[in-house]
N, C-alpha and C positions, 0 to 999 in steps of 0.2 A: 419199315414195320417189322424188323427182325425176321425176315424171310416168310412172313405170313402171306397166304395167297389172297388173290382178288383185290389187291390194292393198287394194281397197275404198276407201270414202270416208274422209275425215279425220273423226275422232270429236271433236266439240266438247263440252266440259264447261262447263256454265253456272257462272259465278263460280269458275272453276278457281283454286285457290291456286297460289302460286309453288312451294311445297313441300308434298307430301302427307304426308311423314313426316320425322322428325328426321334420318335418315341421308341424305336427299336434300340437306338444308341443309348437313350436314357435307361431302358430296361437292362441293357448289358452293364451300364455303370452301377445300377442299383444291385444287381447280382454280384458284381465284384466287391462292392462295399460290404455286402453280407458275408462273403467268403472271407475277406480280410478281417472281419469282425470275429472270426473263429467258427463260423458254421461250416459244415463239411459239404463237399460237392455230392457225397453219397446221400446225405439227407435231402439235398435239393432234388436229386434224381428221384428219390422215393416220393417226395411231394408231387412231382410231375406224374409219376406212375399212378397216383391215386386220383388224378383228375377223372371226372366222369368220362367214360369212353367216347360217348357221342360228342361231347365238348372237345375233347382232345383231338379227335380226328378232323374236326373242321376249323380248328383254331391255328393261327400261324405260330411259327417256331418261338418267337420272342414272347408271345402271350403265354406260352408254357413257362418261360422264365419268370414272368411277372406273377403268374399264379403260384409257382413254386415258392418264390420269395415271400409273397404275402402269407402263404400257408405256414412257412417256416417261422416267420415272425409271430404269427398268431399262436402257433403251438409252443413257441419259446416263451410266451407271455410278454413279449416286448411291445405288442400292440394288440388291440381288441378288434373284433369284427365291427363293433359299433363305431370305433374310431376311424376305421377304414371307410365305413359308409358315410360318416359325417364329413370326412375330408373330400370324398368323391361326389357326394350329393346323391348317392344311390347305393344300394347293397352291392357288395363285391363278393362273388362266389369264390371260395377257397376249395381245395381238394377235399375229397371224402376222408372221413376219420381213419386213423391208423388202427387196423384190426389185429396187428401182430403183437404178441406179448413182449414185454421188456425182458432182457436176458440179465440174469444176475452173475452168471459165470461165462466169460468169453471162450473158455476152453484154452488148451495149451497152444502157445505160439511155437513156430519152427522156423529155422533159418537154413535148413538143409533140404535140397531137392530130392524127392523120392524117385523121380523119373529122369531119364537121360535122353539126349537127342537120339531120335530113331525109334524110341519106345512106342508101341502101339497102346493107346489108351482109349477108354470110353468115358463119355461124360455121364455122370450119375443122372438118372431120370427121376427128378424130384420136383415137388411143388411146394410153394411156401406162401403164407399169408403176407410175409414181409418182403424186404428188398433183397434182390439178388442181381449179380452181374453176369450170371450164366444164361445166355440167350436160350429162349425156349426151343428154337429150331435146331440146336445142337444136343439137346438133352437126349440121352440114350443112344447117341451116335458115336461111331468109332473114328479116331483120327490118329495122327502121328505127331509126336513132339518134334518140332523143328528148331526151337530155341529156348534156352533157359533164361528167364528174365529175373528181375530182382525180387526181394522180399518186401511185401507191402501189407498194409492193414486190410483185412478182409471186410469189404463193405457190408456184407450180409450181417456181421456182428457189430461193426462200428456204428451202424445206424440204430441199432436196437439195444445197445449196451453202453454203460458208462466207461467201460474199459475196452481196449482193442485186442485183437488177435492177429498176429503177423504170420503170413504164409508165403511160400515160394509161389511164383507165377510162371506161366509157360506160354509160348505161342504154339498152337496146335493146328496142324493142317487137316482139313476135311475135304475129301474128294466130292465133287458135285453129285456123283452117282450115289454116294452115301447119304447126302443131305436131301437131294431132290428126286433121286431115282432116274436121272438122266445125265448124259454127258455134258460137260461144261468146265468152266474154270474152277479151280479149287478155292476154298475159303480158309483164311487164317484167322483164328480167334484167340485172343488173349484170355487165359483162364487161370483162376486160383487153384491150388493143389487139391483142396477138399472137394472141388467139383469133379475131380477125376478118380477113376479106378482102373485097375488093370483090364485090358481088353478081354482077357479070358475069364474074368469074374462073372 
């Protein structure tokens, strides 16, 4: 749950199989077919994020995949909610509507890293109606760049615009004391450059 409190420990299952049931295997196959059809993983994540919170918290992992896939296909106009209901014999709930505005300008791309290994950075403390890959628990927190990664399309833009914006990415190390206020293991988070600012700003 992205470091949120009161959700308990992560439950580990010894020798956990990839799929517990056949329907999970079919859900994964459906998701792969949609991806190979040109739909992005970022859009899928955003459809999952828009599930009703009460439903999201009690539903299994692959149900998130099924819901995101159905939502994507409905929003792309490839299937209607009525067609889903007719096929299933009952109404199928999709994710809540997209409230974020469409972007007409993705902004300038960059292929040069602004930060270097060892630089102290802070994650911008921002909130958005749309999709982002900046975890809430690192926003406003200070960390250290430990690795320069490749240049990739920024999902925050790609999901909401017909054009992409490419940015450098980084692996940033956060000390447990910075994130949780207590001693513990550090956390490494992969972040796009526009999420970051100089630690002294």
